[in-house]
C-alpha angles and dihedrals in degrees: 000000000000090000090052091051093049091047089059096053094107090064092060101047119149107028117193132183135161128235128194097253099033123059095215136340131198123214126178112248092249091059090056105034100040095061090044090052092047091048092049096045101038109011086215112142093188092065089052090050091050092049089051093047091057094043099254100116147000121282123271089246091056089047091055092045090054092047091051093047092049092049093049091048090050092049092049094049098043120099112262092004124119133194111262118245 
């Protein structure tokens, strides 16, 4: 599955997202998809931290921030769903 994710990287380049204190930030697809794949396949946060330490992916904190933002966006856009207080 990881190989399949990495093979599709060219489709997701460039990846942009906004954060409260930074207008926009660009990350190569590998830096976004590799930590997501590791989290999905292993659930091991230490591997994600090691990948980030050596410059091969975003930090676990950024990963969780992105997950939360995507979930809130999905909840807000879904029919009959509202953003939690």
